[in-house]
VOLUMFI-410557 format. One record per residue (C-alpha): residue number from 1; z, y, x. Coordinates in steps of 0.001 Angstrom, whole numbers. Example, Ala and Ser with C-alpha at 12.3 -4.5 7.8 and 13.67 -1.06 7.14 Angstrom:
2
{k 1 c3 7800 c2 -4500 c1 12300};
{k 2 c3 7140 c2 -1060 c1 13670};
END
This chain:
222
{k 1 c3 -789 c2 34390 c1 -4275};
{k 2 c3 2155 c2 32019 c1 -4773};
{k 3 c3 4615 c2 34877 c1 -4368};
{k 4 c3 2695 c2 37360 c1 -6541};
{k 5 c3 4271 c2 38328 c1 -9863};
{k 6 c3 1672 c2 38039 c1 -12644};
{k 7 c3 1877 c2 38666 c1 -16379};
{k 8 c3 991 c2 35021 c1 -17141};
{k 9 c3 4465 c2 34083 c1 -15903};
{k 10 c3 5683 c2 35264 c1 -19291};
{k 11 c3 3602 c2 32553 c1 -20979};
{k 12 c3 5530 c2 29718 c1 -19328};
{k 13 c3 9156 c2 28687 c1 -18934};
{k 14 c3 9185 c2 29784 c1 -15302};
{k 15 c3 12943 c2 29587 c1 -14943};
{k 16 c3 12791 c2 25939 c1 -15985};
{k 17 c3 9767 c2 24945 c1 -13911};
{k 18 c3 10643 c2 26716 c1 -10678};
{k 19 c3 11907 c2 24522 c1 -7849};
{k 20 c3 15598 c2 25102 c1 -7236};
{k 21 c3 17166 c2 24989 c1 -3773};
{k 22 c3 20682 c2 24035 c1 -4795};
{k 23 c3 22125 c2 23333 c1 -1361};
{k 24 c3 21410 c2 24278 c1 2259};
{k 25 c3 23260 c2 22676 c1 5182};
{k 26 c3 22812 c2 23409 c1 8899};
{k 27 c3 21557 c2 20569 c1 11080};
{k 28 c3 24512 c2 19477 c1 13247};
{k 29 c3 24340 c2 20634 c1 16869};
{k 30 c3 20935 c2 22302 c1 16360};
{k 31 c3 20409 c2 26038 c1 16070};
{k 32 c3 18240 c2 27601 c1 13341};
{k 33 c3 17477 c2 24315 c1 11576};
{k 34 c3 18643 c2 23379 c1 8092};
{k 35 c3 18629 c2 20661 c1 5471};
{k 36 c3 17407 c2 22118 c1 2181};
{k 37 c3 18074 c2 20216 c1 -1032};
{k 38 c3 15439 c2 21073 c1 -3637};
{k 39 c3 15255 c2 19935 c1 -7264};
{k 40 c3 12157 c2 19851 c1 -9477};
{k 41 c3 11981 c2 19515 c1 -13242};
{k 42 c3 10645 c2 16114 c1 -14303};
{k 43 c3 7998 c2 17707 c1 -16539};
{k 44 c3 6193 c2 18954 c1 -13428};
{k 45 c3 5050 c2 15410 c1 -12611};
{k 46 c3 2417 c2 13233 c1 -14232};
{k 47 c3 3814 c2 9883 c1 -15285};
{k 48 c3 2929 c2 6947 c1 -13048};
{k 49 c3 886 c2 8940 c1 -10522};
{k 50 c3 1689 c2 8513 c1 -6838};
{k 51 c3 -1027 c2 11034 c1 -5963};
{k 52 c3 538 c2 13736 c1 -8130};
{k 53 c3 4002 c2 12971 c1 -6775};
{k 54 c3 2922 c2 13407 c1 -3154};
{k 55 c3 796 c2 16472 c1 -3936};
{k 56 c3 3762 c2 18142 c1 -5614};
{k 57 c3 6462 c2 17216 c1 -3108};
{k 58 c3 4477 c2 17197 c1 133};
{k 59 c3 1027 c2 18722 c1 -215};
{k 60 c3 1723 c2 22230 c1 -1466};
{k 61 c3 4989 c2 22994 c1 285};
{k 62 c3 3777 c2 22010 c1 3744};
{k 63 c3 1015 c2 24605 c1 3551};
{k 64 c3 3349 c2 27595 c1 3287};
{k 65 c3 2914 c2 29908 c1 6265};
{k 66 c3 6400 c2 31271 c1 5653};
{k 67 c3 7793 c2 27964 c1 6913};
{k 68 c3 7474 c2 27465 c1 10666};
{k 69 c3 8165 c2 23721 c1 10562};
{k 70 c3 9057 c2 21292 c1 7803};
{k 71 c3 9903 c2 17610 c1 7537};
{k 72 c3 10508 c2 15497 c1 4458};
{k 73 c3 13702 c2 13514 c1 4997};
{k 74 c3 14293 c2 11836 c1 1639};
{k 75 c3 13318 c2 11755 c1 -2033};
{k 76 c3 15483 c2 10780 c1 -4983};
{k 77 c3 13892 c2 10252 c1 -8378};
{k 78 c3 15435 c2 9820 c1 -11831};
{k 79 c3 15209 c2 6405 c1 -13456};
{k 80 c3 13226 c2 7855 c1 -16362};
{k 81 c3 10449 c2 8838 c1 -13935};
{k 82 c3 10569 c2 5599 c1 -11941};
{k 83 c3 10075 c2 3602 c1 -15121};
{k 84 c3 6642 c2 5204 c1 -15599};
{k 85 c3 5396 c2 3184 c1 -12599};
{k 86 c3 4487 c2 -472 c1 -13067};
{k 87 c3 6132 c2 -1764 c1 -9918};
{k 88 c3 5335 c2 -5159 c1 -8369};
{k 89 c3 3410 c2 -7553 c1 -10597};
{k 90 c3 5480 c2 -10562 c1 -9509};
{k 91 c3 7953 c2 -10654 c1 -6654};
{k 92 c3 9353 c2 -12966 c1 -4002};
{k 93 c3 10400 c2 -15694 c1 -6444};
{k 94 c3 6900 c2 -16024 c1 -7897};
{k 95 c3 5402 c2 -15992 c1 -4403};
{k 96 c3 7690 c2 -18851 c1 -3392};
{k 97 c3 6737 c2 -20760 c1 -6533};
{k 98 c3 3040 c2 -20349 c1 -5813};
{k 99 c3 3501 c2 -21442 c1 -2209};
{k 100 c3 6021 c2 -24133 c1 -3212};
{k 101 c3 8284 c2 -23085 c1 -338};
{k 102 c3 12027 c2 -22722 c1 -904};
{k 103 c3 15199 c2 -22527 c1 1168};
{k 104 c3 13603 c2 -21084 c1 4294};
{k 105 c3 11670 c2 -18021 c1 5471};
{k 106 c3 7892 c2 -17948 c1 5205};
{k 107 c3 6132 c2 -18422 c1 8530};
{k 108 c3 3020 c2 -16309 c1 8990};
{k 109 c3 832 c2 -14724 c1 11647};
{k 110 c3 -2211 c2 -12522 c1 12213};
{k 111 c3 -5464 c2 -13933 c1 13564};
{k 112 c3 -5999 c2 -13038 c1 17244};
{k 113 c3 -8127 c2 -11751 c1 18830};
{k 114 c3 -8411 c2 -9418 c1 15887};
{k 115 c3 -11943 c2 -8277 c1 16760};
{k 116 c3 -14993 c2 -10071 c1 18146};
{k 117 c3 -14747 c2 -13558 c1 16630};
{k 118 c3 -17671 c2 -14943 c1 14672};
{k 119 c3 -17054 c2 -16012 c1 11097};
{k 120 c3 -17105 c2 -19702 c1 12015};
{k 121 c3 -14662 c2 -19295 c1 14897};
{k 122 c3 -12462 c2 -17081 c1 12743};
{k 123 c3 -12256 c2 -19823 c1 10138};
{k 124 c3 -11405 c2 -22312 c1 12862};
{k 125 c3 -8447 c2 -20160 c1 13967};
{k 126 c3 -7263 c2 -20022 c1 10354};
{k 127 c3 -7477 c2 -23806 c1 10077};
{k 128 c3 -5721 c2 -24502 c1 13392};
{k 129 c3 -2920 c2 -22039 c1 12645};
{k 130 c3 -2211 c2 -23387 c1 9173};
{k 131 c3 -2519 c2 -26990 c1 10291};
{k 132 c3 -72 c2 -26227 c1 13114};
{k 133 c3 2674 c2 -25259 c1 10680};
{k 134 c3 2077 c2 -21713 c1 9481};
{k 135 c3 2434 c2 -21045 c1 5761};
{k 136 c3 -189 c2 -18321 c1 5825};
{k 137 c3 -2305 c2 -16142 c1 8082};
{k 138 c3 -3678 c2 -12660 c1 7470};
{k 139 c3 -6617 c2 -10537 c1 8498};
{k 140 c3 -5889 c2 -7678 c1 10838};
{k 141 c3 -6227 c2 -4214 c1 9308};
{k 142 c3 -9152 c2 -3465 c1 11648};
{k 143 c3 -11189 c2 -6341 c1 10270};
{k 144 c3 -13447 c2 -5115 c1 7460};
{k 145 c3 -17161 c2 -5966 c1 7698};
{k 146 c3 -18377 c2 -5443 c1 11259};
{k 147 c3 -21735 c2 -6611 c1 12706};
{k 148 c3 -20139 c2 -9563 c1 14516};
{k 149 c3 -18593 c2 -10854 c1 11265};
{k 150 c3 -19504 c2 -9670 c1 7781};
{k 151 c3 -16895 c2 -9897 c1 5063};
{k 152 c3 -18540 c2 -12635 c1 2951};
{k 153 c3 -18881 c2 -14834 c1 6003};
{k 154 c3 -15224 c2 -14295 c1 6893};
{k 155 c3 -14029 c2 -15026 c1 3369};
{k 156 c3 -15999 c2 -18266 c1 3111};
{k 157 c3 -14980 c2 -19643 c1 6508};
{k 158 c3 -11352 c2 -18527 c1 6073};
{k 159 c3 -10999 c2 -20252 c1 2712};
{k 160 c3 -12683 c2 -23350 c1 4117};
{k 161 c3 -9969 c2 -23378 c1 6781};
{k 162 c3 -7257 c2 -22871 c1 4156};
{k 163 c3 -8515 c2 -25739 c1 2001};
{k 164 c3 -8897 c2 -28140 c1 4933};
{k 165 c3 -5439 c2 -27290 c1 6298};
{k 166 c3 -3853 c2 -27681 c1 2853};
{k 167 c3 -5447 c2 -31096 c1 2455};
{k 168 c3 -4398 c2 -32202 c1 5942};
{k 169 c3 -800 c2 -30989 c1 5624};
{k 170 c3 -294 c2 -31861 c1 1976};
{k 171 c3 1130 c2 -28375 c1 1440};
{k 172 c3 -27 c2 -25144 c1 -155};
{k 173 c3 -1393 c2 -22760 c1 2461};
{k 174 c3 -2737 c2 -19233 c1 2194};
{k 175 c3 -4647 c2 -16476 c1 3926};
{k 176 c3 -4511 c2 -12739 c1 3195};
{k 177 c3 -8139 c2 -11565 c1 2951};
{k 178 c3 -8543 c2 -7883 c1 3786};
{k 179 c3 -10618 c2 -6193 c1 1053};
{k 180 c3 -10360 c2 -2685 c1 2539};
{k 181 c3 -13702 c2 -866 c1 2442};
{k 182 c3 -15288 c2 2579 c1 2387};
{k 183 c3 -15453 c2 2904 c1 -1411};
{k 184 c3 -13573 c2 1595 c1 -4434};
{k 185 c3 -16731 c2 -166 c1 -5618};
{k 186 c3 -16908 c2 -2119 c1 -2363};
{k 187 c3 -13220 c2 -3012 c1 -2543};
{k 188 c3 -13528 c2 -4257 c1 -6127};
{k 189 c3 -16533 c2 -6368 c1 -5110};
{k 190 c3 -14707 c2 -7904 c1 -2168};
{k 191 c3 -11548 c2 -8532 c1 -4171};
{k 192 c3 -13565 c2 -10220 c1 -6919};
{k 193 c3 -15330 c2 -12411 c1 -4357};
{k 194 c3 -12009 c2 -13373 c1 -2761};
{k 195 c3 -10868 c2 -14589 c1 -6168};
{k 196 c3 -14119 c2 -16517 c1 -6677};
{k 197 c3 -13717 c2 -18404 c1 -3388};
{k 198 c3 -10195 c2 -19459 c1 -4367};
{k 199 c3 -7857 c2 -16967 c1 -2707};
{k 200 c3 -4811 c2 -16062 c1 -4791};
{k 201 c3 -3943 c2 -13072 c1 -2622};
{k 202 c3 -5733 c2 -10242 c1 -858};
{k 203 c3 -4613 c2 -7288 c1 1222};
{k 204 c3 -5454 c2 -3606 c1 1561};
{k 205 c3 -4659 c2 -1055 c1 4245};
{k 206 c3 -2425 c2 1940 c1 3568};
{k 207 c3 -5078 c2 4272 c1 5000};
{k 208 c3 -7209 c2 3926 c1 1842};
{k 209 c3 -4827 c2 6356 c1 134};
{k 210 c3 -2295 c2 6258 c1 -2671};
{k 211 c3 -4817 c2 6479 c1 -5509};
{k 212 c3 -6890 c2 3602 c1 -4126};
{k 213 c3 -3767 c2 1490 c1 -3590};
{k 214 c3 -2649 c2 2105 c1 -7158};
{k 215 c3 -6151 c2 1345 c1 -8467};
{k 216 c3 -6258 c2 -1971 c1 -6607};
{k 217 c3 -2801 c2 -2894 c1 -7902};
{k 218 c3 -3929 c2 -2281 c1 -11488};
{k 219 c3 -7142 c2 -4259 c1 -10888};
{k 220 c3 -5183 c2 -7206 c1 -9471};
{k 221 c3 -3034 c2 -7417 c1 -12607};
{k 222 c3 -6137 c2 -8035 c1 -14684};
END
């Protein structure tokens, strides 16, 4: 139906809102493949919505049967549109101030083995790593709330390790607690608990989706 001419086209500024392929270049040394440069009017996008951006640029176009194969190479966005997104809440400078580490790279690692440790042993690894010189450790993306170690148990033992290592080293230490879960309600609960037990940072996995990532970023600002 996308290619069907309908009378409702006359009710909109179709010439303005249509995508415009303003340049097509052949791929060097490859037959029957091309770079297509396509421009969209800024009014086609909801302000500050990553989900709408990806649905408009990626979702719809990649479903066209008329296109045998398609790959997104690059996106360029006007400053006026970029300014509708909040961006990072702080930045590297604030992170260094919170960690009180300057003039050198941060030294971090991921807890290994990533699966199978009990909560108590997991906390011990956190303590030993931070005491040994690491600035911070992080949960692996696979660690959520499995039978061998539920999330509350992991949070409590991890923060116990952080606090003990900070006291022993006389430095600020940290651990990225993974709050990724099946639902937004579960993620909010875990993030709130991580704050209660003293963590100033948490982490989420990209697989939760753009809307969930944006929702967690807004929650964290509060």
